[in-house]
N, C-alpha and C positions, 0 to 999 in steps of 0.2 A: 402450482404453489405448494410447497411442503406444508404439512399440517403441524401444529404444535405437538401433537401426539408423537410424530416422528422424532421431534427434538428430544422428547423424554426418553426415547429408545436409544438415541445416539449419545447423549451426554448425561450419563447416570452419575450418581455420587462417586461410585468406584472409578468410573472413567476420568472424572475430574481429579480424583486423588492421584491417579497414575500420571495424568498430564502435568501436574505441578509437583509430583514426586514428594507428597506429604503423607503422613500417617493419618488414620481416620480420627484420632483424638487430638488433632492439631489445635493449637491456640491461635488467637487472632494475630499475634505477633509472628508466629511461624508461618501462617498463611500469607501475610504481607511480604515476608522475606522470600518465600518460595515464588510468589508472583513476580517480584522485582527481578529475581534471578532468571526466571523463564522468559520474562518480557525482554530483558537485555539480550538474551541469547537468540530470541526469535524475531526481534523487531526488524522490519524491512531495511531500515537504515544501517543495521548491523550485519547485513548479509542474510537475514532470515526471509520469510515470505509472509505476505498478507494473510494467507490462509492459516498458517501456523500461529500467527499473532492473534487472529480471531479465535482460534481454538483455545489459546491461553486465556484470553479474556472471558470466553465461555466458562472455562473451568473455574476461574476466580469468582465470577458472578454466582455460579452454582454453589460453590462451597461457602461463600460469604453469606448467602441466604439460608443455607441449611445449618451451618455451624458444625464444629467438631463434635464427634460422638464416639462412644466406646466401640471396639471391634464387634461386640455382640449386637449392637444396634445398627451397624453399618449395612446390614443386609436388608433393611426395609425396602419394600417395593417403591420404585420411583413414582408410581402413580399415587401412592399414599401422600407424597409430598406435594404433588402438583395437580391433583384431581380437580380442585376447585377452579383452576384456570382453564381446564381442557376445553370445555364446551364453548365458552366465549372466544377463546383464542382462535379456534378454527373458523369462527364466524367473522371475527374482526381483522384477522391478518390481511385478507385482500382489501378490506375497507381502508385500513391504514395506508397500504401501498398506494391505493387509488387516490387517497387524500394528498399524500406528499408529492406524488407525480403530477397530479392536476394543478397543484399550487406552485410547482417549480416553473418559473417564467424564463425559459431558456433564451427567448428572444431578447429579453431585457438584459440578462447576463452577457449575452454575446455582444450586444450593442455597447455595453459598458467596457468590456475588454478591448473591443475594436476601436473605441474612441481614443485609446492610448497606444495600441500596437501599430507598428509600421506595416507589418504584414497581416493580411486579413486572417482571422481565426475561424475555425469551424467548430461545431459542437455535436457531440454524440451522447445521447442519454439512453441508458438501458438498465433494466433490472439486473442486480448483481447476485448471481447464485453463490458466490464465494462467501456471502454472509452466513450461510448455513441455515439450519432449520430453526434456530432460536432467534433469528433476526429477520426483519423485513427491511428492504432498502434498495437503493439504486445508486448508480454512479453517473456523473456528468463530466465529460472530458472536453476541454477546449484546447485546440492546437492549430498551428499553421501547417502548410503542406510539407515544409522541410523539418517540422518538429523542432524548430529552434526555440519555440515557446510552447509550454505544455502545462496545463492545470488539470488536476483531477480532484473531484470532490466526491466523497463517499457519504451519503446520507443514510442513516440507519436507525431503526427503533428496536430495542431489545424487548421481546414480547413479555417478559416477566415484569417489566416496568409500566405496562399499559393497564390503566384502570378506568372505570366509568364513574362519573360523578353521581349517578343514580345506580343503586345496587340491583339492577334488573337487566335482562338482555333486550328488553323491548323498548328502551328509551334512554335518554340522557346522553351527555357529550363524552366522547373519548378524550382522555388526557394522557400524554406520554412525553418523556424527554426525547428530543431528536438529537442524536449524536452526529457530529460532522468531523471527518478526518480529511485533511487537505494535503495535497502534494503539489508542489510547484517547481518548475524548471525553466530556466531562461539563459540562453547563450553560455552553456557550459557550467552553470552553477545551480545547485539546489537552492530554492527560495524558501525562506523560513515562514511557515504557517503553523498554527497550533491546532491540536485536536480539542474540540470544544463540545459542550453539551448545552442545549437550550430546551426549555419547556415549551412545547408546541402550544400555540394559542389559535383561536378561531381564524385569525387572518394569515397565519403562517408567514409572517413578515420575513423571516430568515430565508425562505425559499423564493421570495419575490424580489428582494432587494439585495444585490450582491455586495453593496457597501457595508452591510452588517458583518460579513465575514472577511471581505477584502477592502479595507478602507482606501479611499481615494489617494491619500498621502503615500501609502505603501505601493500601490500600483504605479503611481507616477514615478516614484524613486526607482522602481524595478526597470521600467522601460527607458528611463533617462540614464541610469547609472549601471544597470545590470544586476542590481541587488535591492531587495525591499528595505534594507538598512541604509542604503545610500552609499555604501562602501563595498567595493569588490575585494574580497579577501583572497589570500592564496588558496589554491586548490586543496581540498581535503577529501577524505574517504567518502563522505556523504555526497560530495559533488561528483566524484567519479562514478559512484553507484547510480545516482540519478541520471547522469549523462548516458551511461551504458544502457539503462532501462528505457529512458524516454526518448533520447535522440537516436542512439544506435539501434535500439530495438532488441537488445540481447536479454539474457536471463542471468540471474545471480543465484548460484547454488553454493551456499556457505561462502567461501572466499574465492570461488571459481567464477570467471566471467566467460559466458558461453554464447555463441551464435550458432543457430542451427541444431541439428540432432546428429550425434555421432553415428556413422554407418549409414546415414540417409542423405547423401548428397553433400553439399558444401557445409563445412563445419569449422569453427574456430574456437579455441580454448586458451584462456589465460588465467592467471591466478595472482592473488595478493598475498604478501607475506611481510613479516617484520623481523629485522635484525637490530638489536640494540635500540629498540623503539623507533627505528627508522623504517617506514613502509617502502615496499618496492613491488613492481608489477612485472611479470614475465608472461609473454605470449609464446606458448610452447608447441602448439599443435594446430595444423591446418589440414583438413580432410584426412586426418589419420597419420600425417607425416610431420616429423619434427621441424620446427623453425630454427634455422641456424644463422649466425651464432646465438647462443643463449644470451639474452641481454636484459638487464634490470633497468626499468624506467621508474623514475621517482614520481610522486604525486605532483603534477605540474600541468601547465597549459599545453606543453608539448605532448603529454600523454593524452589529454583531452582531444587534441587535434588528430593524433594518430588513430585513436578510437573512432573518430568521425569518419576518417578515410576507410577504415576497415568496414564500417557499416555501409558506406556508399558502395564499396566494391561488392559486398554481400548481396546488395539489392540489384546492382547493375551489371555485374560480370556476365558475359555471354554463356560461359560454361563453368563447371566446377573446377576444371583444370585452369582456366583463366583466373578464377578467384584465387586459387593457390599461388599462382605466379604473382598476382597483384599484391597479395598479402605479404609475400616475401620481399617484394620491391618496396612496399610502404614501410615495412619493418626496417629494412636496410637504410632507407632515406632518413628516418627519424633517429636511428642509431647514430648516423653520421652527424646529424644536426646536434644531437646531445653531446657527442664527443668533442665537437668544436667549442662548446661552452666551457 
């Protein structure tokens, strides 16, 4: 477990300024504008990463609490701002994690999802180190063997928001907002869930009852129609990203879609671009060799299906050479299907 003191070292006032690209004497309006700009750039749905998004949130929370100040005062020691939190935070970080983990009823959640899913789902619960030193939290993932359905719930507590109802270390109840970020995927479409924040109470209902976060009406619609809204819409960027990450098992680096590690065995790379506001996808490299002919695929179900076959080949091809052959064959097949339309 990282200590709160480690967080003070890693996210200083100056580090936060650099992350959001603002001056030390920022105004509240300037801070909000900088945060929105950084959040839009680094959000996972926009091609960023969860780690970078958490760093942006860290910086915003730090600067919001400290406020802008003149350049002359920005050199104050970090411990001057946070010293009063230091002792109790080191004590109660593991307590908070233990509380939220022990109150999360994974068996109840699993039974709830499986009562609607045609394919049996599994669950994996683990502490999430990506939260960084300023947060305590864990993730719960629910998925079937083929990953046609995938739910991921991030439960986290920001340490600066924890306080005791009695102003002593020796007694009193802890109180803290519990933030939840949810990611859903089902049959080639990203499923809409909102990031929410709840104030934890003694019974931790949000951790015990899945219907608080995922209402029965939504989950029924999703498994019946393929969407929590009840209507399956045309494929969009968010669907492609969710499919690549959750079904195919690939990574997103900016607008690049990557499977494997370049120079280390089987590898596939594609990228997204736009021309005249029209998005296109090109898969250009397999195991270091070009894929020919260069072909642009639109955001469509055909693209989703081709990506699925790329992922299956990546997992099942007997050799790297076989993987390269299969990728070229899959690419050719879907190009021909697209040309016929």
